[in-house]
Every structure is written in C-alpha cells, then in structure tokens.
C-alpha positions in Angstrom: 87.2 113.3 87.6 85.3 109.9 87.0 83.2 108.4 89.7 85.2 105.8 90.9 88.4 108.2 91.5 85.4 110.6 93.4 84.3 107.7 95.4 87.6 106.9 96.6 88.6 110.6 97.4 85.4 111.0 99.9 86.2 107.9 101.4 89.5 108.9 102.1 88.0 112.1 103.7 85.3 110.7 105.7 88.0 108.7 107.7 90.1 112.1 107.9 89.8 113.7 111.3 89.2 117.6 111.6 93.1 118.5 112.5 94.2 116.5 108.9 91.3 117.4 106.5 92.4 121.3 107.4 95.8 120.4 107.2 95.4 118.9 103.9 93.5 121.2 102.5 95.8 123.5 103.7 98.9 121.8 101.7 96.4 121.6 98.8 96.1 125.6 98.4 99.6 126.0 98.8 100.3 124.0 95.8 97.7 125.5 93.4 99.1 129.1 94.6 102.3 128.3 94.0 104.7 128.3 90.7 106.6 125.3 92.2 103.9 122.8 92.4 106.2 119.8 91.7 108.4 120.9 94.8 105.5 121.3 97.0 104.0 117.7 96.2 108.2 116.5 96.6 108.5 117.7 99.8 105.0 116.2 100.7 105.7 112.9 99.7 109.1 112.7 101.3 107.4 114.2 104.5 105.2 111.0 104.5 107.5 108.3 103.7 109.3 109.6 106.8 107.0 109.1 109.0 
C-alpha cells in the first residue's frame, strides 16, 4: 500500500466512531475468512447504497 492510500485509510478511520469501526472490522474479518469474498463485498455495497 502506498503512502497516499495509507493516509486516506487512516483519515477515514479517524473519523469513524467506535461502533462503526467495530462493525467495519467485523465485516473485513468476514470477507477475509470467506470463500465468497466478491458476494460479501457486493452485498455490503448494495446495503450502503440503500441507506
């Protein structure tokens, strides 16, 4: 990961509250452990678009 991407990620994380951060970590762990990573990512994208 280059410095620009890392800075952007850290900036996003600093703006999240604890509840959102924990939810994001839980979703990331689910994606990393899953065999259907693309399905989970698409589902998350659809959920965020509907909010």
